[in-house]
Backbone bond lengths (Angstrom), bond angles and torsions (degrees), N, CA, C in turn:
res aa  C-N    CA-C-N  psi(-1)  N-CA   C-N-CA  omega(-1)  CA-C   N-CA-C  phi
1 M - - - 1.436 - - 1.525 108.61 -
2 S 1.310 117.34 136.18 1.454 119.40 -178.61 1.520 110.43 -77.00
3 K 1.315 115.22 162.67 1.453 120.57 -177.91 1.528 112.27 -65.72
4 A 1.335 117.14 -30.28 1.463 120.77 -179.53 1.524 111.14 -66.17
5 T 1.314 118.31 -37.08 1.460 120.04 -179.23 1.523 112.10 -79.75
6 E 1.314 118.11 -20.60 1.454 120.98 179.39 1.524 112.34 -78.52
7 E 1.318 118.81 -20.09 1.452 121.74 -174.61 1.530 112.16 -103.60
8 V 1.310 117.63 34.65 1.455 121.59 178.21 1.516 108.85 -76.58
9 S 1.317 115.92 136.86 1.452 120.71 -179.75 1.520 110.16 -66.83
10 P 1.327 118.06 134.41 1.465 119.48 178.98 1.530 112.32 -68.13
11 N 1.313 117.48 -18.17 1.459 120.97 179.39 1.524 112.26 -86.35
12 A 1.320 118.45 -4.56 1.457 120.99 -177.95 1.526 111.04 -63.65
13 A 1.311 117.48 -42.55 1.466 120.55 179.85 1.522 111.10 -65.85
14 A 1.312 116.61 -39.21 1.465 119.76 178.50 1.527 110.94 -66.06
15 L 1.316 116.49 -38.18 1.458 120.06 178.81 1.519 111.22 -66.36
16 V 1.323 117.11 -41.80 1.465 120.77 178.30 1.525 110.44 -65.71
17 A 1.323 117.78 -41.60 1.466 121.11 178.44 1.522 111.03 -62.97
18 F 1.317 116.45 -41.68 1.463 120.59 179.31 1.522 110.71 -65.27
19 A 1.317 117.48 -43.74 1.461 120.87 179.63 1.524 111.29 -64.27
20 T 1.325 116.87 -38.39 1.462 120.72 178.26 1.524 111.28 -66.79
21 A 1.328 116.13 -40.43 1.457 119.75 -179.63 1.526 111.82 -69.24
22 M 1.311 117.03 -31.22 1.462 120.34 -177.03 1.530 113.61 -91.03
23 A 1.324 118.27 -5.23 1.468 120.79 -178.90 1.530 113.12 -59.01
24 P 1.339 119.53 -43.57 1.471 117.86 177.47 1.521 112.97 -63.17
25 L 1.314 116.80 -30.91 1.465 119.63 178.77 1.524 111.00 -69.05
26 A 1.302 116.81 -35.92 1.461 120.21 179.96 1.523 110.89 -68.81
27 A 1.330 117.39 -29.83 1.458 120.71 -179.16 1.528 111.63 -69.99
28 S 1.309 117.19 -31.22 1.464 120.57 -179.50 1.519 110.13 -130.90
29 A 1.301 115.91 55.50 1.465 121.47 -172.08 1.522 113.09 -65.14
30 T 1.329 118.53 -22.68 1.467 119.72 -178.19 1.525 111.95 -78.11
31 E 1.329 118.25 -17.70 1.456 120.94 -174.62 1.525 113.00 -110.99
32 V 1.322 118.79 22.37 1.455 122.19 -175.95 1.518 109.29 -101.42
33 D 1.339 115.48 127.47 1.459 118.24 176.20 1.528 110.28 -101.09
34 E 1.310 115.58 173.31 1.462 120.66 -174.26 1.524 112.44 -66.27
35 A 1.329 117.66 -34.00 1.462 120.84 -179.56 1.531 111.64 -63.70
36 T 1.313 117.09 -35.29 1.464 120.81 178.42 1.523 110.56 -66.03
37 I 1.314 116.98 -43.19 1.464 121.13 179.59 1.524 110.63 -64.57
38 I 1.331 116.66 -41.52 1.460 120.43 178.36 1.520 110.07 -64.66
39 G 1.323 117.37 -40.03 1.463 121.16 178.59 1.511 112.48 -63.37
40 Y 1.331 116.70 -45.05 1.463 119.95 177.42 1.527 110.88 -62.59
41 G 1.314 116.97 -42.08 1.467 120.50 179.73 1.516 112.13 -63.50
42 A 1.335 116.25 -44.09 1.468 120.11 179.63 1.533 110.52 -65.13
43 G 1.315 116.38 -39.97 1.463 119.73 177.70 1.506 112.47 -64.31
44 L 1.326 116.20 -40.97 1.463 120.67 179.49 1.526 111.17 -65.24
45 V 1.318 116.70 -42.73 1.465 120.56 178.61 1.525 110.56 -63.96
46 A 1.331 117.24 -43.36 1.463 120.31 179.40 1.523 111.20 -62.76
47 C 1.325 116.73 -38.83 1.464 120.84 179.41 1.520 110.72 -64.65
48 V 1.309 117.36 -47.63 1.467 121.14 -178.03 1.525 110.70 -64.67
49 V 1.324 116.74 -42.06 1.466 119.94 -179.52 1.528 110.81 -65.34
50 S 1.334 116.88 -42.75 1.465 118.37 -179.37 1.519 111.54 -66.06
51 L 1.326 117.37 -37.59 1.465 119.99 176.37 1.531 111.08 -65.10
52 A 1.325 116.99 -42.79 1.464 120.49 -179.67 1.523 110.84 -63.25
53 V 1.322 116.92 -44.00 1.467 120.30 179.77 1.529 110.03 -66.43
54 G 1.320 117.09 -43.07 1.462 120.74 -179.79 1.512 112.87 -62.02
55 F 1.332 115.63 -45.24 1.461 118.61 -179.96 1.523 111.34 -68.73
56 S 1.327 117.82 -36.56 1.463 118.54 179.89 1.520 111.02 -68.94
57 I 1.320 117.85 -37.57 1.466 120.22 176.57 1.522 109.89 -68.39
58 G 1.314 116.79 -43.48 1.459 120.70 179.45 1.521 112.29 -63.38
59 Y 1.329 116.59 -42.02 1.457 119.73 178.31 1.524 110.76 -67.82
60 G 1.322 116.98 -35.74 1.447 120.83 179.56 1.516 112.82 -63.49
61 T 1.329 117.53 -28.11 1.459 119.74 179.07 1.527 111.35 -78.66
62 L 1.334 117.83 -17.12 1.462 120.99 -178.59 1.527 112.95 -90.05
63 V 1.312 117.90 -24.75 1.459 121.78 -176.84 1.520 109.22 -81.48
64 K 1.316 115.69 126.99 1.450 119.88 178.95 1.533 109.11 -97.37
65 P 1.321 117.77 132.67 1.482 120.25 -177.96 1.514 112.59 -70.18
């Protein structure tokens, strides 16, 4: 693996996920209420947490003590 691919920011995936989730809001920014923003935020947090827990459990089953 080259050095350029090893130094990827761990927040890059979160930033891309956030931008993807907020793209529909940017398209119709005049018609967005606060409940929609809270819903998108809660969904994004739940997605990231479930992925983190899933990967940590999955990785934990692969590591031999």
